[in-house]
C-alpha positions as CSV (number, residue, x, y, z in Angstrom):
1,M,0.8,-14.3,-13.9
2,G,0.9,-14.3,-10.1
3,V,0.4,-11.2,-7.9
4,S,1.7,-10.5,-4.4
5,G,-0.2,-8.1,-2.2
6,I,1.8,-6.1,0.4
7,I,-0.2,-4.3,3.1
8,L,1.8,-1.7,5.0
9,S,0.7,-1.6,8.7
10,G,4.0,-0.7,10.4
11,G,3.7,3.0,10.8
12,K,3.8,4.9,14.0
13,S,0.2,6.3,13.6
14,T,1.3,9.5,15.3
15,R,-1.6,11.5,14.1
16,M,-4.1,8.8,15.0
17,G,-2.5,8.1,18.4
18,R,-2.9,4.3,18.1
19,D,-2.3,1.6,15.5
20,K,-4.5,2.5,12.5
21,G,-4.7,-0.9,11.0
22,L,-6.4,-2.3,14.1
23,I,-9.0,0.4,14.5
24,K,-12.5,-0.9,13.8
25,L,-14.4,0.6,11.0
26,N,-17.9,-0.7,10.3
27,G,-17.3,-3.6,12.7
28,K,-13.9,-4.8,11.6
29,P,-10.3,-3.6,11.7
30,M,-9.2,-1.3,8.9
31,I,-6.6,-3.8,7.7
32,Q,-9.4,-6.4,7.3
33,H,-11.1,-4.1,4.8
34,V,-7.9,-3.9,2.8
35,I,-7.4,-7.7,3.0
36,D,-10.9,-8.3,1.8
37,H,-10.3,-6.0,-1.2
38,I,-7.0,-7.4,-2.3
39,E,-7.1,-11.1,-1.4
40,P,-9.3,-12.0,-4.4
41,I,-6.6,-10.6,-6.7
42,C,-3.5,-11.9,-5.0
43,D,-1.8,-15.3,-5.0
44,Q,0.3,-14.2,-2.0
45,L,-0.4,-11.8,0.8
46,L,2.2,-10.2,3.0
47,I,1.8,-7.8,5.9
48,S,4.4,-5.3,7.0
49,A,3.9,-4.6,10.7
50,N,5.9,-4.3,13.9
51,D,3.0,-5.4,16.1
52,K,2.8,-9.1,16.6
53,S,-1.0,-9.0,16.8
54,Y,-1.2,-8.7,13.0
55,K,-0.3,-12.5,12.8
56,D,-3.9,-13.1,13.9
57,F,-5.0,-12.2,10.4
58,G,-3.5,-15.4,9.0
59,F,-0.8,-14.1,6.7
60,P,2.9,-13.8,7.0
61,V,4.0,-10.6,8.9
62,Y,7.4,-9.0,8.4
63,H,8.7,-6.2,10.5
64,D,10.9,-3.4,9.1
65,E,14.5,-4.6,8.8
66,I,15.4,-0.9,8.9
67,D,13.5,1.0,11.6
68,E,12.3,4.5,11.5
69,I,12.4,5.1,7.7
70,G,8.6,5.1,7.0
71,P,6.9,3.1,4.3
72,A,10.1,2.4,2.4
73,G,11.2,0.1,5.2
74,G,8.0,-2.0,5.0
75,I,8.1,-2.2,1.2
76,L,11.8,-3.2,1.3
77,S,11.2,-5.9,4.0
78,C,8.3,-7.4,2.1
79,F,9.8,-7.3,-1.3
80,K,12.4,-9.8,-0.1
81,H,9.6,-12.3,0.4
82,S,7.5,-11.5,-2.7
83,K,7.2,-14.5,-5.0
84,H,5.7,-12.6,-8.0
85,E,6.7,-10.0,-10.6
86,K,3.6,-7.8,-9.9
87,N,3.1,-6.4,-6.4
88,I,0.2,-4.5,-5.1
89,I,1.5,-2.1,-2.4
90,I,-1.3,-0.7,-0.2
91,S,-1.5,1.0,3.1
92,C,-3.8,-0.3,5.8
93,D,-5.4,3.2,6.1
94,L,-7.0,3.0,2.7
95,P,-10.1,0.9,3.5
96,F,-12.1,2.2,0.6
97,A,-9.8,1.1,-2.3
98,S,-12.1,-1.4,-3.9
99,T,-11.2,-4.8,-5.5
100,Q,-12.4,-3.5,-8.9
101,F,-10.2,-0.3,-8.6
102,I,-7.1,-2.2,-7.6
103,R,-7.7,-4.8,-10.4
104,K,-8.0,-1.9,-12.9
105,L,-4.6,-0.5,-11.7
106,L,-3.1,-4.0,-12.2
107,D,-4.6,-4.3,-15.6
108,L,-3.2,-0.9,-16.6
109,S,0.2,-1.5,-15.2
110,G,1.6,-3.2,-18.4
111,D,5.4,-3.3,-18.3
112,Y,5.8,-0.1,-16.2
113,E,7.9,-0.5,-13.1
114,I,5.4,1.4,-11.0
115,T,1.8,2.3,-11.7
116,L,0.1,4.7,-9.3
117,P,-3.1,6.7,-9.3
118,M,-3.4,10.4,-8.9
119,S,-6.0,12.1,-6.7
120,G,-6.2,15.9,-6.8
121,T,-2.7,17.2,-7.3
122,H,-0.9,14.2,-5.5
123,Y,-0.1,10.7,-6.7
124,Q,-0.5,7.8,-4.3
125,P,2.5,5.6,-4.0
126,L,0.8,3.6,-1.2
127,C,-1.9,2.2,-3.5
128,A,0.1,1.2,-6.5
129,V,1.5,-1.7,-8.5
130,Y,5.2,-2.2,-8.2
131,S,7.2,-4.5,-10.4
132,R,9.6,-6.8,-8.6
133,Q,12.3,-5.4,-10.9
134,V,12.5,-2.2,-8.8
135,Y,13.8,-4.1,-5.8
136,P,17.6,-3.8,-6.4
137,V,17.5,-0.1,-7.1
138,F,14.9,0.5,-4.4
139,E,17.3,-1.2,-1.9
140,K,20.4,0.7,-3.1
141,T,18.5,4.0,-2.8
142,V,17.4,3.3,0.7
143,N,20.9,2.2,1.7
144,K,22.1,5.6,0.5
145,G,19.8,7.2,3.1
146,I,17.0,8.3,0.8
147,F,13.7,7.2,2.4
148,S,11.0,9.4,0.9
149,L,8.9,7.3,-1.5
150,K,8.4,10.3,-3.8
151,S,12.2,10.6,-4.1
152,I,12.8,6.9,-4.5
153,I,10.3,6.3,-7.3
154,K,11.8,9.1,-9.4
155,S,14.4,6.5,-10.4
156,F,11.8,4.3,-12.2
157,R,9.6,4.2,-15.2
158,I,6.3,5.2,-13.6
159,Q,2.8,5.5,-15.0
160,V,0.6,7.9,-13.3
161,I,-3.1,7.1,-13.7
162,K,-5.2,10.3,-13.6
163,P,-9.0,10.4,-13.0
164,E,-9.7,10.8,-16.7
165,D,-7.7,7.7,-17.4
166,I,-9.8,5.5,-15.2
167,Q,-13.5,6.3,-15.8
168,G,-16.1,5.1,-13.4
169,Y,-14.1,5.4,-10.3
170,D,-14.2,8.2,-7.7
171,L,-10.5,8.5,-6.9
172,S,-11.1,10.8,-4.0
173,R,-13.1,8.0,-2.4
174,E,-11.0,5.1,-3.5
175,L,-7.9,6.8,-2.2
176,R,-9.4,8.3,1.0
177,N,-7.1,7.5,3.8
178,I,-7.8,7.6,7.5
179,N,-4.9,9.3,9.4
180,S,-6.4,11.0,12.4
181,P,-9.3,10.8,14.9
182,D,-11.0,13.6,12.9
183,D,-10.8,11.5,9.7
184,L,-12.3,8.6,11.5
185,K,-15.1,10.7,13.0
186,K,-16.0,12.1,9.6
187,I,-16.1,8.6,8.1
188,R,-18.2,7.2,10.9
189,Q,-20.7,10.1,10.5
């Protein structure tokens, strides 16, 4: 069974003030950490980004076909190019989501349309396994003007992975995202 990896790097990065995926963390761009973690699992890797410099990472880059709708735009654009039933969707600002953790999500995904982890009281739709089957309904929902991922995924058979379901992983670390200069400063310390 093949797997496609879709890295979302097309956001405005308003809280960060500059493109998050290209910010260096431990000597390499944040997106490179994500690539390093998912490339061993994926047969195909796609990047959703509006900045042409992402082509330097050596994978196909697709810009949002519908601008200004958030992560749904990147997911939708890349889904069109996915070759596989299973798709790992991950944001470039999650540099600590390990290969083992993502592989575990994939193993647990079974025949669910979307499998996503929960950290604290929130689930994380930007570090999840999406079935290619969701594409037609996902597209119709976006075309109706519904862009919130939390609203979109309510239409699907989802599996929420709670910390107690996935022993041996610190979900607060695995799912720690870097959204602001403060977050970056704390990580670097």
